[in-house]
C-alpha positions, -999 to +999 in steps of 0.1 A: -425+426-549-420+464-544-446+489-533-444+527-538-472+554-532-477+583-552-477+620-538-482+654-548-507+683-555-540+674-572-541+676-611-503+672-611-504+641-633-499+615-607-525+590-624-513+598-658-477+589-651-485+557-634-507+549-663-478+556-687-455+535-663-475+504-661-502+506-688-527+501-663-556+523-655-555+536-618-588+551-616-613+526-607-643+548-607-663+561-639-664+593-620-629+595-614-619+589-652-649+612-663-635+641-639-599+635-644-598+634-606-586+607-584-609+603-555-599+570-539-567+547-536-559+532-568-535+502-574-514+494-606-482+475-611-458+464-636-424+445-638-387+455-630-357+446-650-335+428-626-305+444-641-317+477-658-295+495-682-284+530-673-319+551-681-297+580-694-284+559-723-315+546-729-339+561-758-373+573-745-403+551-756-435+571-762-464+562-742-497+551-757-524+574-740-551+555-724-535+519-730-545+495-706-530+461-698-515+438-670-480+438-655-452+432-680-469+449-708-451+473-730-441+504-707-432+482-679-403+495-660-368+481-675-387+455-695-400+419-688-387+393-667-380+410-630-399+415-598-431+434-598-434+471-588-468+481-576-482+518-571-507+530-547-522+560-565-534+585-539-556+613-544-540+648-542-571+669-533-570+686-500-604+670-492-588+636-494-557+639-473-569+611-449-572+588-480-538+599-491-525+592-455-542+556-458-524+549-491-490+559-480-489+547-444-481+511-449-455+516-479-419+521-477-413+547-506-428+571-529-432+585-562-433+626-556-450+641-584-449+681-592-461+697-625-437+719-642-464+742-653-477+746-619-447+744-595-449+737-557-486+739-545-503+735-511-510+696-513-473+694-525-462+708-491-488+690-472-479+656-487-443+662-479-450+671-445-467+637-441-441+619-457-415+636-434-437+629-404-437+593-411-400+593-416-402+579-452-366+579-466-369+566-502-382+585-530-380+596-566-388+629-577-409+632-610-414+666-627-443+662-650-457+682-680-423+689-692-438+694-725-458+725-712-431+742-692-394+743-685-390+717-658-356+730-644-367+756-621-395+735-602-371+706-603-345+726-584-371+742-560-384+708-553-354+690-548-345+715-523-375+711-504-372+674-504-337+676-493-348+693-460-369+662-449-365+628-440-364+619-478-329+636-480-314+643-517-335+620-540-330+616-577-352+634-597-365+633-635-384+656-658-410+635-677-439+640-700-466+613-699-481+625-731-448+625-752-428+600-735-400+622-726-379+612-695-400+579-690-369+554-696-347+576-672-377+578-647-380+537-651-343+535-645-342+557-613-374+536-600-358+503-606-326+517-587-348+529-558-367+495-557-333+477-554-321+501-524-355+493-504-351+472-473-362+435-478-387+429-446-385+395-428-407+370-443-412+353-408-424+386-393-456+386-377-483+399-399-500+431-394-522+439-426-538+471-426-570+472-447-577+497-475-608+479-491-634+453-480-660+439-504-682+408-512-677+385-542-704+362-551-694+327-544-664+336-524-677+360-497-655+386-479-625+398-497-601+425-482-572+442-498-539+459-483-504+463-486-485+436-466-456+452-451-438+421-436-444+384-427-461+358-448-498+349-456-507+316-463-542+299-475-553+283-443-538+308-419-557+321-391-559+358-385-575+379-359-591+413-360-573+442-343-590+440-312-582+403-309-619+392-305-628+379-340-609+351-359-609+347-395-595+320-420-577+328-451-596+308-478-577+322-507-551+348-517-546+369-550-514+390-556-518+411-588-547+393-600-530+359-597-541+330-575-513+323-547-510+299-519-488+321-499-476+357-502-447+373-485-442+414-478-440+437-493-468+430-513-501+441-527-527+413-515-562+404-517-575+381-491-606+359-492-616+355-455-641+330-440-659+340-410-659+378-416-696+380-427-706+398-393-675+415-388-671+452-397-642+452-420-630+480-440-606+509-445-586+514-412-590+481-397-563+456-394-556+418-396-530+403-374-512+369-366-529+357-335-514+359-300-486+380-313-498+416-310-509+437-279-538+458-287-532+491-266-556+523-257-526+539-241-495+546-257-464+570-248-449+588-277-422+611-290-436+639-311-415+653-341-420+686-358-437+708-332-435+710-295-461+689-276-476+719-258-487+733-291-510+703-297-548+706-289-561+682-265-577+659-292-560+651-326-563+624-351-537+597-352-530+583-387-513+550-387-513+522-414-546+530-429-563+537-398-575+574-386-587+575-350-591+605-327-569+606-297-566+626-266-531+641-258-516+644-224-482+662-225-456+646-203-422+664-217-411+690-241-414+662-268-431+635-254-468+627-245-494+600-236-521+593-262-554+577-250-569+559-280-608+550-283-602+516-293-574+492-292-546+493-319-518+468-325-490+492-319-452+484-315-421+502-301-406+522-331-438+524-349-441+558-368-474+575-372-488+612-380-509+634-356-530+657-376-553+684-363-589+687-375-594+707-407-557+703-415-549+740-411-517+733-392-489+712-406-491+675-391-463+663-371-449+630-369-444+605-339-426+575-326-441+550-303-419+547-273-441+522-251-475+505-256-478+493-223-468+523-201-475+524-163-502+543-149-498+580-135-519+579-105-495+590-077-484+625-072-453+633-091-457+602-115-461+623-145-429+641-138-411+608-133-424+592-164-413+621-184-377+619-173-378+581-184-392+589-217-363+612-223-337+586-227-359+563-247-352+563-282-380+544-298-355+516-312-365+483-298-339+475-271-345+443-252-319+448-222-331+483-217-369+475-218-363+445-192-342+470-169-374+493-170-402+465-165-379+443-142-402+415-151-420+407-181-436+375-198-414+370-231-448+369-252-456+404-241-424+417-246-423+401-282-458+415-287-444+450-280-418+444-309-390+436-287-364+407-289-360+391-256-324+395-245-318+363-229-338+330-219-366+331-192-357+323-156-389+303-154-416+294-175-420+323-201-411+351-174-379+372-183-363+391-154-336+418-154-304+403-140-299+430-116-331+430-103-334+391-099-302+390-079-319+417-056-349+398-054-330+367-044-311+387-015-344+400-002-361+366-004-331+351+019-336+379+043-372+375+045-368+339+052-343+346+078-365+374+095-395+349+097-375+324+112-361+349+138-399+363+145-415+328+143-393+302+160-422+280+166-435+284+133-403+279+110-404+282+073-416+312+052-450+301+033-447+304-003-476+325-009-464+350+020-432+354+002-448+361-035-464+389-015-437+401+004-417+405-028-446+416-050-443+388-075-470+381-100-465+345-100-455+319-074-434+303-098-410+329-094-405+320-059-394+285-065-371+300-094-355+323-068-348+293-046-333+274-074-311+305-087-274+295-073-253+320-052-260+340-017-277+320+009-288+284+003-325+281+004-349+250+006-384+248-004-403+219+014-442+214+018-449+250+008-425+265+029-393+282+024-362+274+048-328+288+054-297+269+059-289+246+086-314+228+111-351+242+099-367+227+129-382+254+152-360+263+182-382+260+211-379+288+239-368+278+275-404+279+288-419+257+262-387+232+264-395+228+302-430+222+296-424+197+268-399+180+289-423+175+317-448+160+294-421+137+280-416+125+315-453+117+318-453+098+286-422+077+295-442+066+325-472+057+304-461+057+267-496+055+252-516+075+277-518+109+258-521+139+282-556+151+286-565+186+277-562+198+315-529+184+318-517+203+289-533+234+300-514+230+333-481+228+316-492+259+295-490+240+261-515+251+234-520+243+197-493+263+185-467+253+211-476+215+205-473+221+167-438+237+173-428+205+195-441+181+166-421+201+140-390+200+163-394+162+165-398+159+202-435+148+200-455+126+177-488+141+167-514+111+165-546+133+161-558+168+172-546+172+208-533+137+209-496+136+212-472+108+223-435+103+221-417+099+190-415+061+181-445+053+200-462+040+171-436+016+164-438+002+199-474+000+198-473-021+166-449-045+185-472-049+212-502-055+191-484-083+174-484-104+205-521-104+204-543-132+187-552-122+153-577-109+145-581-083+176-607-058+186-604-022+194-611-029+228-587-056+231-559-034+215-568-007+240-564-030+270-531-042+256-516-007+254-529+004+285-548+035+272-581+050+265-605+049+235-597+087+227-560+076+220-565+041+208-589+050+178-568+076+160-533+054+171-549+023+151-559+045+123-523+056+122-509+025+122-533+012+093-519+042+072-484+032+081-491-005+070-483-021+107-521-032+109-550-035+083-588-042+088-604-074+085-639-062+090-658-032+107-648-044+142-615-063+137-578-057+128-547-078+122-512-070+123-489-076+093-458-099+100-435-073+093-446-035+086-444-029+051-443-066+040-469-093+027-465-084-011-491-067-031-501-031-026-488-036+012-450-041+002-446-005+002-463+012+030-472+048+028-453+072+049-468+088+079-496+111+064-478+145+063-513+162+057-519+168+093-541+199+104-526+225+126-533+223+165 
């Protein structure tokens, strides 16, 4: 299906023309038909010939005034059998410009209408300015009422006016909806225009701007709109624009036909379930879940007038929505807009800014950024203005990643930007240059920590995350795993540089530890008392460093022995009759209860010993042997509290 909107001044024959082309009545209300004045959006359609003949060689077929019918009736464009062409018929009165914007906003092309007997008028100009602001590039000009006045002068004037806008030079046809003159030629031009319209991707994320919502007995809520891209299917889940309300598609109609799926561009009626208490109506939007980023802050490039000339508050028109926004100028043609509610905008979106009352020409805008940085520091606005100067509004994944440095892929895609490469970890994307810089910084921080804290080697992972300003700890591990530069390792929550990662004991500490080791060689299982440790100048921190360096064995808090003392103790205990008591073990080891209790608990964990009951233990024949759960003894418990 192709969808066009009408445009032009009030009473220039837009509705009469689409009625003649389609055989359908676009005015839905009795008052509209009685007054001959379109008050709201109307929707009609017909079929396109897949291979239309040259309209200039085709005879004109007179229309039957007032004829009604369905798509494909006599008067259809190029006959029966091609794809559908639907028209969104908009009002031309100056009081209904907002309605006109709602009708033309979601469609890719227009049928621009000017009456031969009245010529270019006020709303002709305003509608053209709106189309230019939206960047519409596809149109056909129809000069109506050719039976009442010579259409040539008006046709030449209108073609020249349109050529100065985004529409460029457009085909034009002089027609009469009453006599049928020029209708065949117009049908041919419309068929050619339809063939030139771009095909939107069927797998795009759905963003359905609503133009109507009503209730049908036995079905519930029905909404209508122009589906610009993507595919809707019965059973799909959709969310409202703020992402807070979920709806299910119960049924679909396209041009009064029941469908199981519809792809854009298409006029659709969607029967939704779950919307009874949700305020649906014109200006609201339904979206593919988790694929959009509703924003209340966006940076834009303004077209058509200097930003300095805009008032502080204007109305933003996008899709069928019209919301007041606050304008903060940043550069000559760039500004930041603050919205009162979140809208699902994407980079590259075109929209219109219109001042209250419509006394001044509307201007267009291109969305540059839907998740802009804050402007809280001195000079931030000036810096941001310079950044926006080089931004084009065309989605560029590599350029966006350079600006953001780190971003989640779903967030980037929700902005309308394709990821330029694979994630570095999880769904995190990183600019290659920034990532390489982070890797170098991490290596430098690890080395700096080792130099400053020789007794406490290894930079904690969380500390590394904070130092680098990373939003996720997983990024730290990803940096460690990135090849190139200094080799880093990650063990037990700490980052180590190359070489021996054990702490380097200062000379004074080394001397004290050597004295302590000499004591332990004389009495291997008599751990030094607190007084002896204080005498040697060894505190919790230095003992922990000595344990990490492998020159002492930690048995419990404040209880240290020589490395290997645990194995020697197990050998001594094997000489005891089985089972043995704590007191018997203490005497055999020649130590105190303060040392014997934690030492036996350590041997239990290592699999050297096991409890028989609350009072007695026994040794296993060989550490780790004996079958069952004891065949693979656990390693020494690494979860040792700091001294």
